[in-house]
C-alpha positions in Angstrom: 0.0 0.1 0.0 1.4 3.4 -0.9 1.2 6.6 1.0 -1.3 7.8 -1.5 -3.8 5.0 -0.9 -3.3 4.9 2.8 -5.6 7.2 5.1 -2.9 6.9 7.7 0.6 5.8 7.3 3.3 5.5 10.1 6.9 5.0 9.0 9.8 4.3 11.4 8.2 5.9 14.4 10.5 5.9 17.6 9.7 7.4 20.9 11.8 7.5 24.2 11.4 9.4 27.5 14.1 10.6 29.9 16.7 10.8 27.1 20.1 10.3 28.1 19.2 9.4 31.9 19.9 6.1 33.5 16.1 5.7 33.6 15.6 6.3 29.9 12.6 4.2 28.6 12.4 3.4 24.8 8.6 3.0 24.2 8.4 2.7 20.3 11.3 1.2 18.3 10.5 1.8 14.5 6.8 1.1 14.1 5.5 0.9 10.7 1.7 0.8 9.9 -0.6 1.6 7.1 -4.3 1.8 7.4 -6.5 2.2 4.4 -9.7 4.1 4.0 -12.7 2.1 5.2 -10.4 -0.5 7.1 -10.6 -1.1 11.0 -7.5 -2.1 12.5 -7.4 -3.7 16.1 -4.4 -2.4 18.2 -3.5 -5.1 21.0 -0.8 -4.5 23.5 -0.1 -5.3 27.0 -0.5 -2.7 29.7 2.4 -0.1 29.4 3.5 -1.4 25.9 2.9 2.2 24.5 -0.3 1.8 22.7 -1.6 5.3 23.9 1.7 7.0 23.0 1.2 5.4 19.5 -2.3 6.7 19.0 -1.2 10.2 20.3 1.5 10.3 17.7 -0.8 9.1 14.9 -3.3 11.7 16.1 -0.8 14.5 16.1 -1.2 14.9 19.8 2.3 14.1 20.5 5.6 14.1 18.4 7.7 11.2 17.5 11.5 11.2 18.0 11.9 10.1 14.6 9.9 8.8 11.7 6.8 10.3 9.6 3.1 10.4 10.2 1.2 10.9 7.0 -2.4 11.4 6.4 -3.8 10.7 3.2 -0.3 11.1 1.7 0.5 14.3 3.4 3.4 14.2 5.8 2.3 16.1 9.1 5.6 15.2 11.0 7.3 18.6 10.6 4.2 21.0 10.2 3.8 23.9 12.5 1.6 23.4 15.8 -1.2 25.5 14.1 -1.6 23.3 11.1 -1.3 20.1 13.2 -4.1 21.7 15.4 -6.2 22.2 12.2 -5.8 18.7 11.0 -6.7 17.4 14.3 -9.8 19.2 14.4 -10.7 18.5 10.7 -9.2 15.1 9.8 -8.9 13.1 13.0 -11.6 11.8 15.4 -10.7 10.5 19.0 -12.6 8.2 21.4 -11.3 7.7 24.7 -12.1 5.0 27.5 -14.1 7.8 29.3 -16.7 10.0 27.2 -15.4 13.2 28.2 -18.7 15.0 27.2 -19.2 18.6 28.5 -21.6 18.2 31.3 -23.4 21.5 30.8 -24.4 20.8 27.3 -27.2 18.2 25.9 -26.2 15.3 23.7 -27.0 17.3 20.5 -24.9 20.2 21.7 -22.0 18.1 22.4 -22.0 16.7 18.8 -22.7 20.1 17.3 -19.8 22.1 19.1 -17.1 20.6 17.3 -18.6 21.7 14.1 -19.3 25.1 15.3 -15.5 25.3 15.7 -15.2 24.4 12.0 -17.5 27.2 11.0 -20.6 25.2 10.2 -23.9 27.1 10.6 -25.9 26.0 13.6 -28.8 24.5 11.7 -26.6 22.3 9.6 -24.5 21.4 12.6 -27.5 20.3 14.7 -28.9 18.6 11.6 -25.7 16.6 11.3 -25.6 15.8 15.0 -29.1 14.6 15.0 -28.6 12.3 12.2 -25.5 10.8 14.0 -27.4 10.4 17.2 -30.1 8.6 15.2 -27.5 6.1 13.6 -26.7 4.9 17.2 -30.2 4.9 18.5 -29.9 7.8 21.1 -31.7 10.6 18.9 -34.6 10.2 21.6 -32.2 11.4 24.2 -30.6 14.3 22.2 -32.1 16.8 24.7 -30.6 15.2 27.8 -27.4 16.2 29.5 -24.6 13.7 30.0 -25.6 13.0 33.6 -29.0 12.0 32.5 -27.7 9.3 30.2 -26.6 5.8 30.8 -22.8 4.8 30.6 -23.6 3.3 27.1 -25.4 6.2 25.8 -22.8 8.6 26.8 -20.2 6.6 24.9 -22.5 6.5 21.9 -22.6 10.4 22.1 -19.0 10.4 22.2 -18.8 8.4 19.1 -21.1 10.8 17.3 -18.9 13.7 18.4 -15.7 12.1 17.3 -17.2 11.8 13.7 -19.0 15.2 13.7 -16.5 16.9 11.3 -16.5 13.9 9.0 -12.8 12.9 9.7 -10.6 10.6 7.6 -9.2 8.7 10.5 -10.9 7.5 13.7 -8.4 6.5 16.7 -10.2 4.9 19.8 -8.3 3.9 23.0 -10.4 1.1 24.7 -13.7 2.9 23.9 -15.8 0.3 25.6 -13.3 -0.3 28.5 -15.7 1.4 31.2 -18.6 -0.6 30.2 -20.3 -3.9 31.3 -19.7 -6.9 28.7 -23.4 -6.6 27.6 -23.4 -2.7 27.0 -19.9 -2.9 25.7 -20.9 -5.2 22.9 -23.9 -3.2 21.8 -21.9 0.0 21.8 -19.1 -1.6 19.8 -21.7 -2.7 17.1 -22.9 0.8 17.0 -19.4 2.1 16.6 -18.6 -0.5 13.9 -21.9 0.6 12.2 -20.9 4.2 12.1 -17.5 3.4 10.9 -18.7 1.2 8.1 -21.4 4.0 7.1 -18.8 6.5 6.8 -16.1 4.7 5.3 -13.3 6.2 7.3 -10.1 4.3 8.6 -10.0 3.5 12.2 -7.4 2.1 14.8 -9.2 0.7 17.7 -6.9 -0.2 20.9 -8.6 -2.9 23.0 -7.8 -5.7 25.5 -10.9 -7.6 24.4 -9.9 -10.4 22.1 -13.5 -11.1 20.9 -13.9 -7.4 19.9 -10.4 -7.4 18.2 -11.5 -10.4 16.1 -14.5 -8.6 14.6 -12.3 -6.0 13.2 -10.6 -6.2 9.8 -7.1 -6.8 11.2 -5.1 -7.2 14.3 -1.9 -5.8 14.9 0.1 -6.4 18.2 2.4 -3.8 19.9 5.1 -5.5 22.2 8.7 -4.3 23.2 8.1 -1.3 21.0 7.6 -3.2 17.7 4.5 -3.7 15.7 3.5 -7.1 14.4 0.7 -8.9 12.9 -1.4 -10.8 15.6 
């Protein structure tokens, strides 16, 4: 797969902490990964192996010591902070283990807010927000604030917020990790349906082997290296 064909391309990514000190820790040791548009990749790793670091680098939240990060063929590794921020806002969606919804806003408003930041008019932003909420079955709760939603509903709203600006790439770090097994399965199905409908590329970190097996491909991060699981 060439960079031009890849929604995400990581090449030779290295990352270490405490450089030059006795307690220096090398987290990533030359990671290569390409993810095509429409492909969902499961990232599996032991605790402390660096999966969050890898996701942060792929999502332009952190900078690698060496290597390149390309989105749709464009190298973002050496761009200014301003351009990296713009890329994160427009091209990348993030989902975390905790929903991080803004408590003072309704579900609809939480999904509309990222669109406002991109200059989308209120009526259009709210219409898209309601459409996304309907796809995951929580449109009937659109006017509820996060505290009035169940854990599964909160996470579904977080999925919609991550996709509000129609990103090219979705990065998720244990997106169902805080949910009970039954709710986790339902919420994961909702996430996969959203991803399939939009055709974006996705990298989803999970400790759950059953969820990983339902994705297109599994890669394992261990001792700083990435390999097919």
